[in-house]
C-alpha positions in Angstrom: -73.8 -79.6 -116.2 -77.1 -78.9 -114.6 -77.4 -76.6 -111.7 -80.0 -76.7 -109.0 -81.1 -73.9 -106.8 -80.2 -74.3 -103.1 -83.2 -75.3 -101.0 -84.9 -72.3 -99.3 -85.2 -72.5 -95.6 -88.7 -72.8 -94.4 -90.0 -69.8 -92.4 -89.3 -70.1 -88.7 -92.3 -70.7 -86.5 -93.7 -67.6 -84.8 -93.0 -69.0 -81.3 -89.3 -69.6 -82.2 -89.0 -66.0 -83.5 -90.5 -64.6 -80.3 -88.4 -66.8 -78.1 -85.2 -65.5 -79.8 -86.0 -62.0 -78.5 -84.5 -60.9 -75.2 -87.4 -58.7 -74.4 -90.7 -60.1 -73.1 -93.5 -60.2 -75.7 -97.1 -61.1 -75.5 -100.0 -60.6 -77.9 -103.8 -60.3 -77.4 -106.9 -60.7 -79.5 -109.7 -58.2 -79.6 -111.2 -59.8 -76.4 -107.9 -59.1 -74.5 -107.1 -62.9 -74.4 -103.4 -63.6 -74.6 -102.6 -65.4 -77.8 -98.8 -65.7 -77.5 -96.3 -65.4 -74.7 -92.6 -65.7 -75.3 -89.8 -67.2 -73.2 -88.5 -63.8 -71.9 -92.0 -63.0 -70.8 -92.1 -66.3 -68.8 -88.8 -65.4 -67.1 -89.8 -61.8 -66.2 -93.4 -62.4 -65.1 -92.8 -65.8 -63.7 -95.7 -67.5 -65.4 -95.5 -70.3 -68.0 -96.7 -69.9 -71.5 -99.3 -72.6 -71.0 -100.7 -70.8 -68.0 -100.8 -67.5 -69.7 -102.3 -68.2 -73.2 -106.0 -67.9 -73.2 -106.3 -65.8 -70.1 -107.1 -62.1 -70.0 -103.9 -60.1 -70.1 -104.8 -58.2 -66.9 -104.8 -61.5 -64.9 -101.3 -62.4 -66.1 -99.6 -59.0 -66.7 -100.4 -57.3 -63.3 -99.1 -53.7 -63.8 -99.8 -50.5 -62.0 -101.6 -49.2 -65.1 -103.9 -52.1 -65.8 -106.9 -50.7 -63.9 -107.3 -47.3 -65.5 -104.4 -46.3 -67.8 -103.6 -49.5 -69.9 -101.2 -48.5 -72.6 -102.2 -51.5 -74.8 -105.8 -50.4 -74.6 -104.8 -46.8 -75.5 -103.0 -48.1 -78.6 -106.0 -50.3 -79.6 -108.3 -47.3 -79.3 -106.2 -44.7 -80.9 -103.9 -46.7 -83.2 -100.9 -44.8 -81.8 -98.0 -46.9 -80.4 -96.5 -46.4 -77.0 -92.7 -46.5 -76.9 -90.5 -47.2 -73.8 -93.0 -46.2 -71.1 -91.7 -47.0 -67.6 -94.1 -48.8 -65.3 -94.1 -51.4 -62.5 -95.4 -55.0 -62.8 -96.2 -57.5 -60.0 -94.6 -60.9 -60.8 -96.0 -64.3 -59.9 -93.8 -64.3 -56.7 -95.4 -60.9 -55.7 -92.3 -58.9 -56.5 -92.8 -55.4 -57.7 -90.5 -55.1 -60.8 -89.7 -52.0 -62.9 -90.1 -52.5 -66.6 -90.3 -50.4 -69.8 -93.1 -51.2 -72.3 -93.9 -50.6 -75.9 -97.2 -51.4 -77.7 -98.4 -51.8 -81.3 -101.4 -53.0 -83.3 -101.6 -56.5 -84.9 -103.1 -56.6 -88.4 -104.0 -59.5 -90.7 -103.0 -59.7 -94.3 -105.9 -57.4 -95.3 -104.8 -54.7 -92.8 -107.6 -55.4 -90.4 -106.8 -54.9 -86.7 -107.0 -58.3 -85.1 -105.3 -57.6 -81.7 -102.4 -55.9 -80.1 -98.8 -56.6 -79.1 -96.7 -55.5 -76.1 -93.0 -55.8 -75.6 -91.4 -55.2 -72.2 -87.9 -55.0 -70.8 -86.9 -55.8 -67.2 -85.3 -52.6 -65.7 -84.4 -54.2 -62.4 -80.7 -54.2 -63.2 -80.8 -50.6 -64.4 -82.6 -49.6 -61.2 -80.0 -51.5 -59.1 -77.2 -49.8 -61.0 -78.9 -46.4 -60.4 -79.1 -47.2 -56.6 -75.4 -48.2 -56.5 -74.5 -45.0 -58.5 -76.5 -42.9 -56.0 -74.8 -44.7 -53.1 -71.4 -44.1 -54.6 -72.0 -40.4 -54.9 -73.8 -39.9 -51.6 -71.9 -38.4 -48.7 -73.6 -37.6 -45.4 -76.9 -37.0 -47.3 -75.2 -34.8 -49.9 -75.7 -36.2 -53.4 -73.2 -35.2 -56.0 -70.8 -36.5 -58.6 -69.7 -33.1 -59.8 -66.0 -32.6 -59.6 -66.2 -29.3 -57.8 -68.4 -30.8 -55.1 -66.3 -33.9 -54.9 -63.3 -31.8 -54.2 -65.1 -30.1 -51.4 -66.5 -33.3 -50.0 -63.0 -34.8 -50.0 -61.8 -32.3 -47.5 -64.8 -32.5 -45.1 -63.4 -35.3 -42.9 -60.3 -33.3 -42.2 -62.3 -30.1 -41.6 -64.7 -31.9 -39.3 -61.8 -33.3 -37.1 -60.5 -29.8 -36.5 -61.9 -27.3 -34.1 -61.7 -24.3 -36.4 -64.6 -22.1 -37.4 -66.0 -22.9 -40.8 -67.6 -20.5 -43.3 -69.9 -22.1 -45.9 -70.8 -19.8 -48.7 -73.3 -20.2 -51.6 -76.6 -19.1 -53.0 -79.8 -19.9 -51.3 -80.8 -23.5 -51.8 -77.4 -24.9 -52.4 -77.4 -27.0 -49.2 -75.3 -25.0 -46.8 -77.0 -26.6 -43.7 -76.4 -30.1 -45.1 -72.7 -29.3 -45.2 -72.8 -28.0 -41.6 -74.6 -31.2 -40.5 -72.1 -33.3 -42.3 -69.2 -31.5 -40.5 -70.9 -32.2 -37.2 -71.7 -35.8 -37.9 -68.1 -36.5 -39.0 -66.6 -34.7 -36.0 -65.7 -35.9 -32.5 -68.7 -33.9 -31.3 -71.2 -36.1 -33.2 -72.8 -37.3 -30.0 -73.4 -33.7 -28.9 -76.2 -31.5 -30.1 -76.4 -29.7 -33.5 -78.2 -26.4 -33.1 -79.1 -24.2 -36.2 -80.0 -20.5 -36.0 -81.1 -18.3 -38.9 -79.4 -15.0 -37.9 -81.0 -13.0 -40.7 -84.5 -13.7 -39.6 -84.4 -11.9 -36.2 -83.8 -8.3 -35.1 -80.9 -7.6 -32.8 -82.9 -7.7 -29.5 -84.5 -11.0 -30.3 -81.3 -12.5 -31.8 -79.3 -11.6 -28.6 -81.9 -13.5 -26.5 -82.1 -16.3 -29.0 -78.3 -16.9 -29.0 -77.3 -16.0 -25.5 -80.5 -16.6 -23.5 -81.9 -14.3 -20.7 -82.6 -14.2 -17.0 -85.9 -13.7 -15.4 -86.9 -10.0 -15.4 -84.5 -9.0 -18.1 -87.4 -7.6 -20.1 -91.2 -7.6 -20.2 -92.6 -11.2 -20.3 -89.2 -12.7 -19.2 -90.8 -14.5 -16.3 -88.0 -17.2 -16.0 -84.5 -17.9 -17.0 -84.1 -19.2 -20.5 -81.0 -20.9 -22.1 -79.9 -19.5 -25.4 -78.8 -21.5 -28.5 -75.1 -21.3 -27.5 -75.8 -23.0 -24.2 -78.1 -25.6 -25.9 -75.2 -26.4 -28.3 -72.6 -26.9 -25.5 -70.5 -29.9 -26.3 -71.7 -29.9 -29.9 -72.0 -27.6 -32.9 -73.9 -24.4 -33.5 -74.7 -23.4 -37.1 -75.1 -19.7 -37.6 -76.9 -19.3 -41.0 -77.0 -16.0 -42.9 -74.3 -14.4 -40.7 -73.8 -11.7 -43.4 -77.2 -10.2 -42.5 -76.5 -9.3 -38.8 -76.1 -5.7 -37.9 -72.8 -4.0 -37.2 -73.7 -3.5 -33.6 -74.4 -7.2 -33.0 -71.2 -8.2 -34.9 -69.2 -6.9 -31.9 -71.0 -9.2 -29.4 -70.7 -12.2 -31.7 -66.9 -11.5 -32.2 -66.3 -11.9 -28.5 -68.2 -15.2 -28.4 -66.1 -16.6 -31.3 -62.9 -15.4 -29.7 -63.5 -16.3 -26.1 -66.4 -18.8 -26.2 -68.0 -16.8 -23.4 -71.0 -14.4 -23.1 -73.5 -12.9 -20.7 -77.2 -13.8 -21.1 -79.5 -10.8 -21.5 -79.9 -9.2 -18.0 -77.2 -11.3 -16.4 -74.1 -10.0 -14.6 -72.2 -13.3 -14.7 -70.3 -14.6 -17.7 -71.1 -18.1 -19.0 -68.5 -20.2 -20.9 -69.4 -22.8 -23.5 -67.6 -25.4 -25.5 -69.0 -25.3 -29.0 -67.9 -25.7 -32.6 -69.1 -22.8 -34.8 -70.1 -23.3 -38.4 -71.3 -20.1 -40.2 -73.0 -19.7 -43.6 -74.0 -16.8 -45.8 -75.3 -16.2 -49.3 -73.5 -12.9 -49.4 -70.0 -11.9 -50.4 -68.5 -11.1 -47.1 -65.3 -9.8 -48.6 -67.3 -7.2 -50.5 -69.3 -6.3 -47.4 -65.9 -5.7 -45.6 -64.8 -3.4 -48.3 -68.1 -1.5 -48.1 -67.7 -1.2 -44.4 -70.9 -3.1 -43.4 -69.1 -6.2 -42.1 -66.3 -6.0 -39.5 -63.0 -7.0 -40.8 -61.9 -8.7 -37.5 -65.1 -10.8 -37.5 -64.6 -11.7 -41.1 -61.2 -13.1 -40.3 -62.6 -14.9 -37.3 -65.3 -16.7 -39.3 -63.5 -17.3 -42.5 -60.9 -19.7 -41.1 -61.9 -22.6 -43.3 -64.0 -21.4 -46.3 -66.2 -23.9 -48.1 -67.8 -22.3 -51.3 -70.7 -24.3 -52.7 -71.3 -24.1 -56.4 -74.8 -23.2 -57.7 -76.8 -26.0 -59.4 -76.3 -24.3 -62.8 -72.6 -25.1 -62.4 -73.2 -28.8 -61.5 -75.8 -29.8 -64.1 -74.3 -33.3 -64.1 -75.8 -33.8 -60.7 -79.4 -33.2 -61.9 -80.1 -36.9 -62.9 -78.8 -38.1 -59.5 -80.8 -35.5 -57.6 -83.9 -36.4 -59.7 -83.6 -40.0 -58.8 -83.2 -39.1 -55.1 -86.2 -36.9 -55.1 -88.4 -39.3 -57.1 -87.6 -42.1 -54.5 -88.2 -39.6 -51.6 -91.6 -38.5 -52.9 -92.6 -42.0 -53.8 -92.1 -43.0 -50.1 -93.6 -39.8 -48.8 -96.8 -39.8 -51.0 -97.2 -43.5 -51.4 -96.9 -43.3 -55.2 -95.1 -45.4 -57.9 -93.7 -42.7 -60.2 -91.1 -44.4 -62.4 -89.1 -41.3 -63.2 -89.1 -38.4 -65.6 -89.4 -38.2 -69.4 -86.5 -37.2 -71.6 -88.3 -34.0 -72.5 -88.5 -33.1 -68.8 -84.8 -34.0 -68.3 -83.9 -31.7 -71.3 -86.0 -28.9 -69.7 -84.3 -29.4 -66.3 -80.7 -29.3 -67.6 -81.4 -26.1 -69.6 -82.9 -24.2 -66.7 -80.6 -21.8 -64.8 -82.0 -22.7 -61.4 -81.9 -19.4 -59.4 -83.3 -21.4 -56.4 -80.8 -24.2 -56.8 -81.4 -27.7 -55.3 -84.4 -26.4 -53.3 -86.1 -25.1 -56.5 -85.5 -28.5 -58.2 -87.1 -30.3 -55.2 -90.1 -27.9 -55.4 -90.5 -28.5 -59.1 -90.5 -32.3 -58.7 -92.9 -32.1 -55.7 -95.4 -30.1 -57.8 -95.0 -32.7 -60.6 -95.7 -35.5 -58.2 -99.0 -34.0 -57.2 -100.2 -33.8 -60.8 -98.7 -37.1 -62.1 -101.0 -40.0 -61.5 -98.4 -42.6 -62.2 -95.8 -43.8 -64.8 -93.5 -41.0 -65.9 -93.5 -37.3 -65.1 -93.9 -35.4 -68.3 -93.9 -31.7 -69.2 -97.6 -31.0 -68.4 -96.9 -32.1 -64.8 -94.4 -29.3 -64.2 -95.4 -26.0 -62.6 -97.1 -23.6 -65.0 -94.5 -20.9 -64.5 -91.7 -23.4 -65.2 -93.5 -24.5 -68.4 -93.9 -20.9 -69.6 -90.2 -20.3 -69.0 -89.0 -23.3 -71.1 -91.6 -22.7 -73.9 -90.5 -19.1 -74.7 -87.1 -18.0 -76.2 -84.7 -16.8 -73.6 -83.2 -13.3 -73.6 -80.6 -14.4 -76.2 -83.4 -15.2 -78.6 -82.7 -19.0 -78.4 -85.5 -21.5 -78.5 -85.7 -24.6 -76.2 -84.5 -26.8 -79.1 -81.4 -24.5 -79.5 -80.7 -24.6 -75.8 -81.1 -28.4 -75.7 -78.6 -28.5 -78.7 -76.2 -26.4 -76.7 -76.6 -28.6 -73.6 -75.8 -31.7 -75.6 -72.8 -30.1 -77.2 -71.5 -28.9 -73.8 -72.0 -32.4 -72.2 -70.0 -33.9 -75.1 -67.3 -31.4 -74.6 -67.1 -32.0 -70.9 -66.9 -35.8 -71.5 -64.3 -35.7 -74.3 -66.8 -36.6 -77.0 -67.9 -39.8 -75.3 -71.6 -40.3 -76.0 -72.2 -42.8 -73.2 -70.7 -40.5 -70.5 -72.6 -37.5 -71.9 -75.9 -39.4 -71.9 -75.3 -40.4 -68.3 -74.7 -36.7 -67.4 -77.9 -35.6 -69.2 -80.0 -38.5 -67.8 -80.9 -40.1 -71.1 -79.9 -43.4 -72.7 -77.3 -43.5 -75.5 -79.9 -44.2 -78.2 -81.9 -41.2 -77.3 -78.7 -39.0 -77.3 -77.7 -40.4 -80.8 -81.2 -39.6 -82.1 -81.0 -36.0 -80.7 -77.5 -35.6 -82.2 -78.9 -36.4 -85.6 -81.9 -34.2 -85.1 -79.7 -31.3 -83.9 -77.2 -31.7 -86.8 -74.3 -32.2 -84.3 -71.4 -34.5 -85.3 -71.7 -38.1 -84.2 -69.2 -38.6 -81.4 -67.6 -41.9 -80.3 
């Protein structure tokens, strides 16, 4: 019996191989003329292969980096590939579409560079999902998916519909005024005014006039009657921020207003009544101040009817990716830029920082980065110098940034029951990146 070898399949044509890839792919020669353009590229860009081949890539692939920071040109000049860089491209219909690109050199059989290749992936669906996620976790301008915050936000509608005084507590920068505004906007007083006063910024004499107003002649330069903030807030809500900083003497006057909703303007002999909802806030521990004798116990019980304690950002690290997306979109609109997001290195740095300034500090860091980042992705060099110094040196425990990152990954996996996808979402990276970091850190591979 004779046996014959099975026929070998001929090699697939290059075009067929490229068309089997879900990502867009195009190649160029050394003159930047497009030499191949696959089916996915046609669908994403909206230009046919016939119209693309032979044309300069900048005429077909109209991206926000084509003019001065072309990634393919950078690869052709340095030989270094670019991997998963987020940019925007203008399609044939004029739509601005987010994509992620990777570049590589093309060589012939002898190893000579004959051109370059670029692959790109449409991120429109990812961006839409991000927007939907942000929408799902946005409540009256408060952005959070953290379980502690969700519990607090869950009771706000009931709190808003009551008439009781509310005490919002939390560190500086946690968003206490946002909570106060949310209570006002959800209440039956939403059509009335919302008036905010920082009580800690003024001495007693000025604070008294600021809150209660004065009559003409009450003091030097009081040339006419002036309504105070309580009168301005009549029918609405007054927000008394940093109430823990007011003096013991002034606490007595404030207690009467909270009890009776009445006061006398400075220099007046007639009592004025107002109908206001009071929301107070402080970064201090009022219970401790009561024990120390610097805050009146009766006033404490008057303001602490409905306590709302806000957790610091270091206790809600799972909110950082959401907040980053929010601030990136905000600063893009404000500064007219097209920043696509932040790199995985920046995200790792953000989730390992302890955030003494909380959400306000995070906003400040990203605003600084926007100034220095020309486009594309925010990377470590764009962060404030002091922030870079902090993440580059070992912390007090002697741990390096790599060790802190390893701990952050481990903690995220713990919080999410070992599920990599959930942990990756919390850390703001994709699952593949997390898997790579798991291997690098020597952590066990979770489900």
